[in-house]
C-alpha positions in Angstrom: 213.3 136.3 116.8 211.4 137.4 114.0 207.8 138.6 114.8 206.5 137.1 111.6 207.7 133.7 112.6 206.3 133.7 116.1 202.6 134.4 115.2 200.9 131.4 113.9 198.9 131.9 110.8 195.7 130.1 110.0 196.0 130.5 106.3 197.7 128.0 104.3 199.3 128.9 101.1 197.0 126.4 99.2 193.8 128.0 100.6 192.0 130.5 98.4 189.1 132.6 99.4 185.7 131.0 98.4 184.1 132.5 95.3 180.4 133.3 95.3 178.3 130.9 93.1 177.9 132.1 89.6 174.5 133.4 88.8 173.3 132.5 85.3 172.6 135.4 83.2 168.9 135.9 82.5 168.1 137.1 79.0 166.1 140.2 79.0 162.4 139.3 78.7 160.5 141.2 76.1 158.1 143.7 77.6 154.6 142.0 78.2 151.5 143.9 77.3 149.5 143.1 80.4 146.3 144.7 79.2 146.3 142.6 76.0 147.1 139.5 78.0 144.2 140.2 80.4 141.8 140.8 77.6 142.9 137.5 76.0 142.1 135.5 79.2 138.9 137.3 79.8 137.8 136.4 76.3 138.7 132.8 76.8 136.8 132.8 80.2 133.7 134.2 78.5 133.9 131.6 75.7 134.2 128.7 78.2 131.5 130.1 80.4 129.1 130.4 77.5 130.0 126.8 76.4 129.4 125.6 80.0 126.0 127.3 80.1 125.0 125.8 76.8 125.9 122.2 77.4 126.6 122.1 81.2 130.1 120.8 80.7 128.8 118.0 78.5 129.0 117.3 74.9 125.8 118.0 73.0 125.2 114.2 72.6 125.6 113.6 76.3 123.4 116.5 77.2 120.7 115.2 74.8 120.9 111.7 76.3 120.7 113.0 79.8 117.7 115.2 78.9 115.9 112.2 77.4 116.6 110.1 80.5 115.4 112.9 82.7 112.2 113.1 80.7 111.7 109.3 80.9 112.2 109.4 84.7 109.7 112.3 85.1 107.1 110.4 83.1 107.7 107.2 85.1 107.5 109.2 88.4 104.3 110.9 87.3 102.8 107.6 86.3 103.8 106.0 89.7 102.4 109.0 91.6 99.1 108.8 89.6 98.8 105.1 90.4 99.5 105.7 94.1 96.9 108.5 94.3 94.4 106.4 92.5 95.0 103.5 94.9 94.6 105.8 97.9 91.4 107.2 96.5 90.0 103.8 95.9 90.8 102.7 99.4 89.3 105.9 100.9 86.1 105.3 98.9 86.0 101.7 100.0 86.3 102.8 103.7 83.5 105.4 103.1 81.3 102.7 101.6 82.0 100.5 104.6 80.9 103.3 107.0 77.8 103.9 105.0 76.9 100.2 105.1 77.3 100.1 108.8 75.0 103.1 109.0 72.3 100.9 107.4 72.2 102.3 103.9 71.2 100.0 101.0 73.8 99.0 98.5 72.2 101.1 95.7 72.2 104.2 98.0 75.8 103.5 98.9 76.9 103.4 95.3 75.0 106.5 94.4 76.3 108.5 97.4 79.9 107.3 97.2 79.9 108.0 93.4 78.9 111.6 94.1 81.8 112.3 96.5 85.1 113.7 95.3 87.6 111.1 96.5 90.3 113.7 97.0 88.3 115.1 99.9 88.8 111.8 101.7 92.6 112.1 101.6 95.2 113.8 103.7 98.8 113.9 102.5 98.0 111.3 99.8 96.6 108.7 102.3 93.0 108.0 103.4 92.0 110.3 106.3 89.9 108.6 109.0 88.6 112.0 110.1 87.6 113.1 106.6 85.9 109.8 105.9 83.9 109.9 109.2 82.9 113.5 108.5 81.7 112.7 105.0 80.0 109.5 106.1 78.1 111.3 108.9 77.0 114.1 106.6 75.8 111.5 104.0 73.8 109.4 106.5 72.1 112.6 107.8 71.3 113.6 104.3 69.9 110.2 103.5 67.7 110.4 106.6 69.2 107.3 108.3 70.2 107.4 111.9 73.4 105.8 112.9 72.8 102.7 115.1 74.0 103.1 118.7 75.9 100.0 119.8 75.1 100.8 123.5 71.4 100.8 122.7 71.0 104.0 124.6 72.5 102.8 127.8 75.4 105.1 127.7 79.0 104.2 128.3 79.1 104.2 132.1 75.5 103.4 133.0 75.9 99.6 133.0 77.1 97.4 135.8 80.7 98.1 136.6 83.2 95.3 136.7 85.3 95.0 139.8 88.8 96.5 139.8 91.8 94.3 139.6 92.7 95.1 143.2 89.3 94.0 144.3 89.7 90.7 142.5 93.1 90.0 144.3 91.6 90.8 147.7 88.7 88.5 147.0 91.0 85.7 146.0 93.0 86.1 149.3 89.9 86.3 151.4 90.6 89.9 152.4 87.6 92.2 152.3 
């Protein structure tokens, strides 16, 4: 037997070895001047940055319109704040006048004294302050020479007859001493 005939072959006569895929030829790129390219982009970045700073990414018309709207809102807010402050001052003065009336001052004296007080002294955080109003009212009544009436009529708070405690009332209702 012929040794060539006895060994099986895996190759078929039709099979050809695979060829590697063809790589497209890249044309040679011209040499890039990187320094010039960097300078170009830096210049563009500076230009855009300056433009952004000037108009805040807005066109000049839009920037002008927004500026006008902002000014109108500031004016409206300032007007509203002024009205709120004025209302709080008027309320504080009214409370002061009420305290002075309870102290026994005449209406003419109340108007004169309340008119001499700076209403901002009667406010705390933009609202009438009970503590400040009491302090000013006490000082004004002393200055006017009027003593503040005592609702207890000098008896003191605990010197009157004491009312029975709730437990004593329950015991009395059940007949337990």
